[in-house]
N, C-alpha and C positions, 0 to 999 in steps of 0.2 A: 795227643796220640791220633794218628790217622787210622783209617779203616784197615789199611795194609798192615800197620803195626799191631792193631788189634788181632788180625788174623794170624800174624806171626807169633804173637804172645800166646794165643790159644793153642796153636800147634806145638810150640815149645813146651808149654806147661802140661798139656793134656794129651799130646800125641794124637793117635788116630781116633780117640774117643772125643776129641774136642768138638768135632762137627755135631755130634749128638747132643752135647751139652748146650751148644749155642742154639740149637733148634728146639730142644725139648725141656730143658730145665727152667722152671719159672723162678725168677729172681725177685725177691721182695724189695731189693734196693732200687728197682726201676719200675715201681708200680705194678708188681706182679705180672710182668711180661717176660717172655723169653728174651735172650740176648738179641736174637734176630729181629723180633718184634720191636724191641727198644731202639735198635739201630735204624730200622725202617721208619720209626716214628720221629727220628731226629735227635735222639738222646746221644750225647757225645760219646764216642768210643771209649774214652778214658773212664767215664762214669759207668759204662756198661762193664768194662774190664774190672773195675773195683767191685762192682756188685757181684760179678761172677766169682771173683776171688773170695769175697766174703762168704758167699753161699757154699763154696766148696772147700773152705778152710785153707786156702793157699797162704803160707806164711807171709807176713808183711814184707820181709826182706826180698821176696821174689816178685813183688807187685810193682814197685816203682821202676820205671825204665824198661819194663818188659816190652819185647817186640822191636826195640830199636836196634838198628844195625850198628856194628862196631864202626867207629870213625875211620875214615880213610887216612892212610899215613903217607 
């Protein structure tokens, strides 16, 4: 997952509240950092995404592949 895919996944899943979650919610899955802090520290965007999903109870079926664009045809 790239940073752009992370941003898209957050926007798709959380809408306008996503930015607040990324900057304010402390995630236990990334050493008690916010998503923004974890990304800045070099944690892989996919790991941050999974930690955010776990903390906010996003169903497992909406986690994998989130943020990816539909393939071109």
